[in-house]
N, C-alpha and C positions, 0 to 999 in steps of 0.2 A: 554412476560415473565418478571416479576419483579425480578431482580437479588438481590438487597437489596432495602429497602424502598427508593423510589425516583429515582431509576435507572432501566430502562426497556430496554430489548433487543428486537429489531425489525428485522425481517428477510425479506430482500428485494430481490426478485427473480432476478437472472441473468441468463436468459434462454440460452440453448445451450452451457453451460459451466459446466465442471465437478464439480466446486465448488458449483453450485446450487443456492446460495444466498449469499448476503452480510449481515453481522451483523452490523446494525446501532444501536446506543445507544441514548436513550432519557433520559435526566435528567430533572425531573419535579420540578418546583418551582413556588410559587405564583407571584414572581416578573418577571417571564419569564423563558422559558425553553431553554435547550441546546440540540442540535442534533449533534451527531458525525458521520460523513460519511453518504452518501445518496443513493448509488446505481447509476446505469447508466440511461441514458435518454431513457426510453421506456415507453409506456403507461402502461404496466403491472407493472413496478416498481413504477411509479408515483401513480397509483391507489392503489397498495398494501401499500405504505408508508402512503398515506392519510387515508386509512381505519384503519391501525394499530394505527396511532396517534389518530384518532377519538375514537377508542376503549379505549384509555387511557384518553379521555376527553380533548384532545389537538388539536387545529387547527394550520394551518401554521402561522396564525397571532399571536399565543401565543409564537412563537419562539423568543428568545432574541439573541441567537448565533447559527450559523451553523458552525461547526468546521470540517476541512477536514484533515485527517492524511497525505494524499499525493494525487497528481492529476492524478493518474491512473483512467481510465474511470469508473471502478466499484465502486470507492469511491467518485469521483468528478463529474461524468457525469451529474447527475440530478440537480446540484446546480442552473444553470441558469434558469431552469424551476421553481424551488422552489422560486427563488427570485422574480418571477412575482406575488407571492401570500403572501409574507412576507416582513417585514422590518428588519428581523434579520441581524445582522452583520456577515459577512463571514470572517472566520479566517483560514488562510493558511500560511505556512512558506514562507518567502520571496524568497527562492530559488525556491520553486515550482511555485510561481507566475511568475518567470522569464521564465518558460517553456510554459506558456499558449498560447502565441501568436505563437511561433515557432512550437508548436506541433499541435495546433488545429485551427489556423486561417491562417497564412501565412507560409506554411510549405515547399515551394519549395526548399529553401536553405538547410533545414534539409534533404530533400530527396537527394540532391546532395552530402551532407556530408556523408549520409548513404552509398551511392554507393561507395564513396572513402573508407569508413571504411570496407566495405565488401571486396573490392579489396585488401586492406592491409592485411586482415585476410585470404586471400587465396581462397575466394569463386569464382568459375569459372564464366566466363562472362555470360554463358547461364542461370545460376541460380540466378544471381544478381537482375534482375528486379523484380522477384516475392518476394524475400526477402526484397528488398529495400522498397517495397510498402506494406509490410505485415501488418503494423499498420493502413493503410488507412481505413480499414473496420470498425474501431471503431469511425471514425469521426462523424457518425450519432448518436452515443451513448453519445455524449458530447455536452452540452449546456453551452457555456463559460460564466463565470461571474468573474469579477475582485474582489479580496478580499477587504473588508473594513478595515480589521485589519491584515496586514501582521506581522508575528512574527519571532523571531530568536531563541526562547527557553529561558525559565526562566520567561516568563510572566505568569499571573494567570487569569483564567476565574472563576468568582464568580457567582454562581447561587443558590439562597436560602442558605441553610446550607452547600452547597458544594463549595469547593475551589480547582479547578483543576490547577495544575502546568503543564505548557507545557514543555515537555522534547524533545529536538532535538535528533533524532536517525537515522542518515544517514546510508545508506547501501542498502536497497531495493530500495529506491529512495533518491536522495541527500538531499531533504528537508523533509523527513518523520518525523512526530512528534507523540509522545504518550502523554497521559493525565493522570496525577497522582494525586489522591486525598489522601492526607496523613492521615487525620483524620479517614477516612473510610478504608484505606489501600487497595485502588482499583487502578488498572492500566488498562486503555483502551489502548490496544497495537497495534491497526491497523494490518498491515501485519508484523510488526517487530518481534513478537513472536507469533507463532501459535502452537496449542497443539500437533499435530502429523506430520505436514508437515513443510517444510522450505520455506521461501520466495525466489524468484528469485533474486540472487545477480549478476548483470551483468555489464560488461563494454560496453559502447556505446558512441555515439558522444557527448552526453550531460553529461557524467559522470564527477564528480568532486572528486578530491582526488583519493584514491584507495578504491573502494567500499567494497571489502571483509574485509580488516583490519578495515575500518571504521565501518562496520557492527559488527564485533566481539568486537570492543571497545564499541560500543553502547549497545551491550548485557551486557557487564560487568557493564556498568553504571546503567542499570535498575535492574540488579540482586542484586545490593547493596541496593535497596530501600526496606523498610518494606512493603510487599504486601501480602495480604491474598487471593485476588481474581483477576484473569486476564481476561479481556474482549477482546477477539481477534476479528478481522474483519471476520474471516472465522472459520468454524468448531464450537467448543463448548467452553464454559467457563471452565477454569481450575484454579488450586490453587497452584501447586508446581512450582513456578517460578524459584528458584535457580536450581532445578533438571532439568527442561526443558532447561534452559540456558546451563547447563553443557552438556546435550545431544547434543545440536546444536554445541557447540564447538568441541566435539569429532567427530561429523559427518564431519565437515569441515576439521579437522585435518586428518582424514582418507582419504577424497577425495583428499586433497593436496598430500598425500603420493602416491596415485595411479597415479596422474597426473605426478609427478616428475619421477616415474618409467616408465611411458609410453613415456615420452619425451626422456629419456635416454641421450646419449651423443650428439645427433643430434638435432639441432634446427628445429622446426616445426611451421607452421602457425596453427591457431586454427582449420581451416578446415581440414588440413592434420592430425592433432592430433586426431580429431574425427573419421576420416575414418580409421586410422590405429589402433584405439582402439576398434572397434566394437567387441562385444562379450565378452569384459572384464567386470569386476565387475562394473565399473563405466561407462559403455557404453551408459548410457542415457545422458551423458554430451552433451549439445547442442540440445537435443530433449526434448519432453515432458517427464517428469519424475515423478514418484509417489511421490517423496519427494518435488517436486517444483510446486506450483500453477502457473497457467497461469495468465496473466493480467499485468505483468510488461512491461515497455517500456524502 
């Protein structure tokens, strides 16, 4: 689907996941194309992406850049396989680059740290092994590739008539980035802003800063940009960026009020808080929730 002349949305399947597919974005230009996010490493995803690129008259060899919003498997997982077929430069935030080896290659230390994290947060010993290794199932969905062009935010990717500024938007992942094209008033938002659901904002062993305040600050930063169309990584294209940002701020303010009320005067671990709050309005905290897509690490 062509969103505006030169920018196409590609739907890459992510099977057995309620989200259904990842929205990848192709920016076409005669001097080389830009692909933003790839899907995860399955034959179905690879074949679908290749077919959709071909439908637009583009081969992997025509790609100048592959840019990744963050290194969760449904966005980054297919990159290594694609790099076997293209000389495109791989663009990832330098913080996300720092996670690649510890998450997807040599991960024993991270597993040990996760066990400690679960213990600190009150998870019973009998439940810890399953939760500790919960992310191991995605290892086969990731083909690791090292970025050619690590970024920090503020850099520009120029493709034909398009000039995308890289906007650092920590929260869902510490090195999450969005891509802003000022002349066309387009924001490629990754998982940072989605039209009807909210991204998973989590504390974990590789968190940096304070993820929720970082996320809310990042929302304010992009809300100030002149934007006509938002291209998210899931669901559908939308247009009312300031209104959607306000909705997300209100959602998190309400959830924080519920959490403070549930804690009361007595300190609680995260596990105990979840157990004592079952059946309340925010009872999906810590579980799969309609408002929160899966896929975060």
